[in-house]
Each structure stands twice: as structure tokens, then as C-alpha cells.
DSSP file (Angstrom, degrees, kcal/mol; ACC not computed):
  #  RESIDUE AA STRUCTURE BP1 BP2  ACC     N-H-->O    O-->H-N    N-H-->O    O-->H-N    TCO  KAPPA ALPHA  PHI   PSI    X-CA   Y-CA   Z-CA
    1    1 A X              0   0    0      0, 0.0     2,-0.2     0, 0.0     0, 0.0   0.000 360.0 360.0 360.0 133.4   71.4  209.9   28.1
    2    2 A X        -     0   0    0      1,-0.1     2,-0.1     4,-0.1     0, 0.0  -0.485 360.0-136.2 -77.8 139.8   72.9  211.7   25.1
    3    3 A X     >  -     0   0    0     -2,-0.2     4,-1.9     1,-0.1     5,-0.1  -0.296  29.2 -99.7 -85.4 176.6   74.6  215.0   25.6
    4    4 A X  H  > S+     0   0    0      1,-0.2     4,-2.2     2,-0.2     5,-0.2   0.857 122.0  54.1 -67.4 -35.8   74.2  218.1   23.4
    5    5 A X  H  > S+     0   0    0      2,-0.2     4,-2.3     1,-0.2    -1,-0.2   0.921 108.9  48.3 -65.5 -43.3   77.4  217.4   21.6
    6    6 A X  H  > S+     0   0    0      1,-0.2     4,-2.4     2,-0.2    -1,-0.2   0.877 110.8  51.9 -63.8 -37.5   76.3  213.9   20.7
    7    7 A X  H  X S+     0   0    0     -4,-1.9     4,-2.3     2,-0.2    -1,-0.2   0.900 109.8  48.4 -65.6 -41.2   73.0  215.2   19.5
    8    8 A X  H  X S+     0   0    0     -4,-2.2     4,-2.2     2,-0.2    -2,-0.2   0.900 111.4  50.2 -66.5 -40.6   74.6  217.7   17.3
    9    9 A X  H  X S+     0   0    0     -4,-2.3     4,-1.9     2,-0.2    -2,-0.2   0.914 111.3  49.1 -62.3 -42.7   77.0  215.1   15.8
   10   10 A X  H  X S+     0   0    0     -4,-2.4     4,-2.3     1,-0.2    -2,-0.2   0.898 110.0  50.9 -64.8 -40.6   74.0  212.8   15.1
   11   11 A X  H  X S+     0   0    0     -4,-2.3     4,-1.7     1,-0.2    -1,-0.2   0.891 108.8  52.2 -64.4 -39.0   72.1  215.7   13.4
   12   12 A X  H  X S+     0   0    0     -4,-2.2     4,-0.9     1,-0.2    -1,-0.2   0.877 109.4  49.4 -63.5 -37.8   75.1  216.4   11.3
   13   13 A X  H >X S+     0   0    0     -4,-1.9     4,-2.5     1,-0.2     3,-0.6   0.899 108.9  52.3 -67.4 -40.6   75.2  212.7   10.2
   14   14 A X  H 3X S+     0   0    0     -4,-2.3     4,-2.5     1,-0.2     5,-0.3   0.818  99.2  64.1 -66.0 -29.8   71.5  212.7    9.4
   15   15 A X  H 3< S+     0   0    0     -4,-1.7     4,-0.5     1,-0.2    -1,-0.2   0.863 114.2  33.5 -60.2 -34.4   72.0  215.8    7.2
   16   16 A X  H <X S+     0   0    0     -4,-0.9     4,-0.9    -3,-0.6    -2,-0.2   0.822 121.0  48.0 -87.4 -35.0   74.2  213.6    5.0
   17   17 A X  H  X S+     0   0    0     -4,-2.5     4,-2.5     1,-0.2     5,-0.2   0.875 102.4  59.1 -79.8 -38.1   72.4  210.3    5.4
   18   18 A X  H  X S+     0   0    0     -4,-2.5     4,-2.7     1,-0.2     5,-0.2   0.913 104.7  48.0 -63.8 -44.9   68.8  211.3    4.9
   19   19 A X  H  > S+     0   0    0     -4,-0.5     4,-2.4    -5,-0.3    -1,-0.2   0.906 113.5  49.4 -62.1 -37.4   69.2  212.7    1.3
   20   20 A X  H  X S+     0   0    0     -4,-0.9     4,-2.3     2,-0.2    -2,-0.2   0.911 112.4  47.8 -65.1 -41.4   71.1  209.5    0.4
   21   21 A X  H  X S+     0   0    0     -4,-2.5     4,-2.5     2,-0.2    -2,-0.2   0.912 112.5  48.2 -66.1 -42.4   68.4  207.3    1.9
   22   22 A X  H  X S+     0   0    0     -4,-2.7     4,-2.2     2,-0.2    -2,-0.2   0.904 112.6  48.1 -65.8 -40.7   65.6  209.3    0.1
   23   23 A X  H  X S+     0   0    0     -4,-2.4     4,-2.5    -5,-0.2    -1,-0.2   0.897 111.5  51.5 -65.2 -39.0   67.4  209.1   -3.2
   24   24 A X  H  X S+     0   0    0     -4,-2.3     4,-2.4     2,-0.2    -2,-0.2   0.904 109.8  48.7 -63.6 -42.1   67.9  205.4   -2.7
   25   25 A X  H  X>S+     0   0    0     -4,-2.5     4,-3.1     2,-0.2     5,-0.6   0.906 111.2  50.3 -64.3 -40.8   64.3  204.8   -2.0
   26   26 A X  I  X>S+     0   0    0     -4,-2.2     5,-1.7     1,-0.2     4,-1.4   0.938 113.4  44.9 -63.0 -46.0   63.3  206.8   -5.1
   27   27 A X  I  <5S+     0   0    0     -4,-2.5     6,-2.3     3,-0.2     5,-0.4   0.886 118.4  44.2 -64.5 -38.0   65.6  204.8   -7.3
   28   28 A X  I  <5S+     0   0    0     -4,-2.4    -2,-0.2     4,-0.2    -1,-0.2   0.934 126.3  25.6 -73.2 -47.5   64.6  201.5   -5.7
   29   29 A X  I  <5S+     0   0    0     -4,-3.1    -3,-0.2    -5,-0.2    -2,-0.2   0.929 131.1  28.6 -87.8 -49.4   60.8  202.0   -5.6
   30   30 A X  I  <<S+     0   0    0     -4,-1.4    -3,-0.2    -5,-0.6    -4,-0.1   0.884 128.6  31.6 -86.4 -39.6   59.9  204.5   -8.4
   31   31 A X  S   <S-     0   0    0     -5,-1.7    -3,-0.2     2,-0.1    -4,-0.2   0.596  93.1-129.4-100.3 -11.2   62.6  204.1  -11.0
   32   32 A X        +     0   0    0     -5,-0.4     2,-1.3    -6,-0.3    -4,-0.2   0.670  58.6 140.6  74.8  16.5   63.4  200.4  -10.6
   33   33 A X     >  +     0   0    0     -6,-2.3     4,-2.1     1,-0.2     5,-0.2  -0.692  22.9 174.4 -92.5  84.8   67.1  200.8  -10.4
   34   34 A X  H  >  +     0   0    0     -2,-1.3     4,-2.8     1,-0.2     5,-0.3   0.889  68.5  53.1 -63.0 -45.1   67.7  198.2   -7.7
   35   35 A X  H  > S+     0   0    0      1,-0.2     4,-2.0     2,-0.2    -1,-0.2   0.941 114.6  38.8 -60.0 -51.7   71.5  198.3   -7.6
   36   36 A X  H  > S+     0   0    0      2,-0.2     4,-2.4     1,-0.2    -1,-0.2   0.875 116.0  53.5 -68.0 -36.8   71.9  202.1   -7.1
   37   37 A X  H  X S+     0   0    0     -4,-2.1     4,-2.1     2,-0.2    -2,-0.2   0.933 111.5  43.7 -63.8 -46.4   68.9  202.2   -4.8
   38   38 A X  H  X S+     0   0    0     -4,-2.8     4,-2.6     1,-0.2    -1,-0.2   0.883 112.4  54.3 -66.7 -37.6   70.3  199.5   -2.5
   39   39 A X  H  X S+     0   0    0     -4,-2.0     4,-2.1    -5,-0.3    -2,-0.2   0.918 110.2  45.7 -62.7 -43.4   73.8  201.0   -2.6
   40   40 A X  H  X S+     0   0    0     -4,-2.4     4,-2.3     2,-0.2    -1,-0.2   0.887 112.7  50.1 -68.8 -38.0   72.5  204.5   -1.5
   41   41 A X  H  X S+     0   0    0     -4,-2.1     4,-2.4     2,-0.2     5,-0.2   0.912 111.3  49.5 -64.7 -40.9   70.4  202.9    1.3
   42   42 A X  H  X S+     0   0    0     -4,-2.6     4,-2.6     1,-0.2    -2,-0.2   0.885 109.7  51.8 -63.5 -38.6   73.4  201.0    2.5
   43   43 A X  H  X S+     0   0    0     -4,-2.1     4,-2.4     2,-0.2    -2,-0.2   0.920 110.2  48.3 -62.5 -44.6   75.5  204.1    2.4
   44   44 A X  H  X S+     0   0    0     -4,-2.3     4,-1.7     2,-0.2    -2,-0.2   0.929 114.6  44.4 -63.9 -45.8   72.9  206.0    4.5
   45   45 A X  H  X S+     0   0    0     -4,-2.4     4,-2.5     1,-0.2     5,-0.2   0.910 112.5  53.5 -65.0 -41.0   72.6  203.2    7.1
   46   46 A X  H  X S+     0   0    0     -4,-2.6     4,-2.8    -5,-0.2     5,-0.3   0.886 105.1  54.0 -61.6 -40.0   76.4  202.8    7.1
   47   47 A X  H  X S+     0   0    0     -4,-2.4     4,-2.1     1,-0.2    -1,-0.2   0.926 112.0  43.6 -59.4 -45.6   76.9  206.5    7.9
   48   48 A X  H  X S+     0   0    0     -4,-1.7     4,-1.8     2,-0.2    -2,-0.2   0.914 115.7  47.5 -68.7 -42.5   74.6  206.4   10.9
   49   49 A X  H  X S+     0   0    0     -4,-2.5     4,-2.5     2,-0.2     5,-0.3   0.931 113.3  47.4 -65.4 -45.6   76.1  203.1   12.2
   50   50 A X  H  X S+     0   0    0     -4,-2.8     4,-2.5     1,-0.2    -1,-0.2   0.908 111.7  50.6 -64.2 -41.2   79.7  204.2   11.8
   51   51 A X  H  < S+     0   0    0     -4,-2.1    -1,-0.2    -5,-0.3    -2,-0.2   0.872 114.4  45.3 -63.7 -35.5   79.0  207.5   13.5
   52   52 A X  H  < S+     0   0    0     -4,-1.8    -2,-0.2    -5,-0.2    -1,-0.2   0.895 125.4  27.2 -75.8 -40.4   77.3  205.8   16.4
   53   53 A X  H  < S+     0   0    0     -4,-2.5     2,-0.3    -5,-0.1    -2,-0.2   0.718  98.4  90.6 -99.1 -23.7   79.9  203.0   17.0
   54   54 A X     <  -     0   0    0     -4,-2.5     2,-0.6    -5,-0.3    -4,-0.0  -0.590  60.4-150.9 -83.0 133.1   83.2  204.4   15.7
   55   55 A X        -     0   0    0     -2,-0.3     2,-0.2     3,-0.0    -3,-0.1  -0.909  15.6-164.7-101.8 120.1   85.4  206.3   18.2
   56   56 A X    >>  -     0   0    0     -2,-0.6     3,-1.7     1,-0.1     4,-0.7  -0.582  35.4-104.0 -98.2 164.1   87.5  208.9   16.5
   57   57 A X  G >4 S+     0   0    0      1,-0.3     3,-0.6    -2,-0.2     4,-0.5   0.801 121.4  58.4 -58.9 -27.8   90.6  210.7   18.0
   58   58 A X  G 34 S+     0   0    0      1,-0.2     4,-0.5     2,-0.1    -1,-0.3   0.701 100.2  58.2 -75.1 -16.6   88.5  213.8   18.6
   59   59 A X  G <> S+     0   0    0     -3,-1.7     4,-2.4     1,-0.2    -1,-0.2   0.678  85.8  80.2 -82.8 -18.5   86.0  211.7   20.8
   60   60 A X  H <X S+     0   0    0     -4,-0.7     4,-2.5    -3,-0.6     5,-0.2   0.916  91.1  47.5 -61.1 -48.5   88.7  210.6   23.3
   61   61 A X  H  > S+     0   0    0     -4,-0.5     4,-2.3     1,-0.2    -1,-0.2   0.898 112.7  51.0 -60.0 -37.4   88.8  213.9   25.4
   62   62 A X  H  > S+     0   0    0     -4,-0.5     4,-2.1     2,-0.2    -1,-0.2   0.914 110.5  48.5 -64.5 -42.4   85.0  213.9   25.5
   63   63 A X  H  X S+     0   0    0     -4,-2.4     4,-2.0     2,-0.2    -2,-0.2   0.901 111.6  49.4 -64.8 -41.1   85.0  210.2   26.7
   64   64 A X  H  X S+     0   0    0     -4,-2.5     4,-2.3     1,-0.2    -1,-0.2   0.907 110.1  51.0 -64.4 -41.0   87.6  210.9   29.4
   65   65 A X  H  X S+     0   0    0     -4,-2.3     4,-2.6    -5,-0.2     5,-0.2   0.895 108.5  52.0 -63.8 -39.7   85.7  213.9   30.6
   66   66 A X  H  X S+     0   0    0     -4,-2.1     4,-2.4     1,-0.2    -1,-0.2   0.898 110.3  48.6 -63.8 -39.8   82.5  211.9   30.9
   67   67 A X  H  X S+     0   0    0     -4,-2.0     4,-2.3     2,-0.2    -2,-0.2   0.919 112.5  47.8 -65.8 -42.8   84.3  209.2   33.0
   68   68 A X  H  X S+     0   0    0     -4,-2.3     4,-2.5     2,-0.2     5,-0.2   0.931 113.6  46.9 -64.7 -45.2   85.8  211.8   35.3
   69   69 A X  H  X S+     0   0    0     -4,-2.6     4,-2.5     1,-0.2    -1,-0.2   0.900 112.3  51.0 -63.8 -40.6   82.5  213.6   35.8
   70   70 A X  H  X S+     0   0    0     -4,-2.4     4,-1.9    -5,-0.2    -1,-0.2   0.892 111.5  47.5 -63.4 -39.7   80.8  210.3   36.4
   71   71 A X  H  X S+     0   0    0     -4,-2.3     4,-1.9     2,-0.2    -2,-0.2   0.921 113.7  46.5 -68.2 -44.4   83.3  209.2   39.0
   72   72 A X  H  X S+     0   0    0     -4,-2.5     4,-2.0     1,-0.2    -2,-0.2   0.905 112.5  50.5 -64.6 -42.1   83.2  212.6   40.8
   73   73 A X  H  X S+     0   0    0     -4,-2.5     4,-2.0    -5,-0.2    -1,-0.2   0.888 109.2  51.1 -65.4 -39.2   79.4  212.6   40.8
   74   74 A X  H  X S+     0   0    0     -4,-1.9     4,-1.8     1,-0.2    -1,-0.2   0.901 110.1  49.2 -66.0 -40.2   79.2  209.0   42.2
   75   75 A X  H  X S+     0   0    0     -4,-1.9     4,-1.6     1,-0.2    -1,-0.2   0.887 110.0  51.7 -65.6 -38.2   81.6  209.9   45.0
   76   76 A X  H  X S+     0   0    0     -4,-2.0     4,-1.6     1,-0.2    -1,-0.2   0.890 108.7  50.9 -66.1 -39.2   79.5  213.0   45.9
   77   77 A X  H  X S+     0   0    0     -4,-2.0     4,-1.2     1,-0.2    -1,-0.2   0.893 109.0  50.3 -66.1 -39.6   76.3  211.0   46.1
   78   78 A X  H  X S+     0   0    0     -4,-1.8     4,-0.8     1,-0.2    -1,-0.2   0.855 109.5  51.4 -69.3 -33.2   77.7  208.4   48.4
   79   79 A X  H  X S+     0   0    0     -4,-1.6     4,-0.9     1,-0.2     3,-0.4   0.862 106.3  54.2 -70.6 -35.0   79.1  211.1   50.8
   80   80 A X  H  < S+     0   0    0     -4,-1.6    -1,-0.2     1,-0.2    -2,-0.2   0.781 103.0  57.5 -71.4 -25.2   75.7  212.8   51.0
   81   81 A X  H  < S+     0   0    0     -4,-1.2    -1,-0.2     1,-0.2    -2,-0.2   0.790 101.9  55.9 -73.0 -27.4   74.0  209.5   52.0
   82   82 A X  H  < S+     0   0    0     -4,-0.8     2,-0.2    -3,-0.4    -1,-0.2   0.767  92.0  83.8 -75.7 -25.6   76.3  209.2   55.0
   83   83 A X     <        0   0    0     -4,-0.9     0, 0.0    -3,-0.1     0, 0.0  -0.548 360.0 360.0 -81.3 142.6   75.4  212.6   56.5
   84   84 A X              0   0    0     -2,-0.2    -1,-0.1     0, 0.0    -3,-0.1   0.492 360.0 360.0 -75.1 360.0   72.2  212.9   58.6
């Protein structure tokens, strides 16, 4: 499940990717400029894919915090099952 920080990052990426995709579609479909249209669509898709899969140095503390919280939460759940 995505956290609020990941959602905000994704929205920021879409702010840049959607105008490029719409311009690419317009160039491709309406104006017949295939090269520029495909390039802009590729740029938009690339932005979203890179944002989703690339880990940047600023993401490392967030990833470590998620692992620590996940480990602590799992230990707490197992202890509560042992108690009557």
C-alpha cells in the first residue's frame, strides 16, 4: 500500500508527464507529426517508469524506516497472539 509521500511524489511526476503525453497525442493524432508525438509520449512514459523504479539517495532513509517499522510491527503481532 502506498504511503502519502509516495502518492505526493507520483502526483508530482504526473504534473510533468501528463502535459507531455497530451502534447504528444495531439502531435501524433491531429497534426501528423509522428516523430515528435512518439518522442513526447515516450518521455511521459519514461518519467513515470523512472520515478516508480529508480531509487534515489533521498529515498534511502524512507526505505530504511519502512523496513524498521515493518519489523517492529511483525514482532508486536506475534507477541499478541501468544497471550490469552
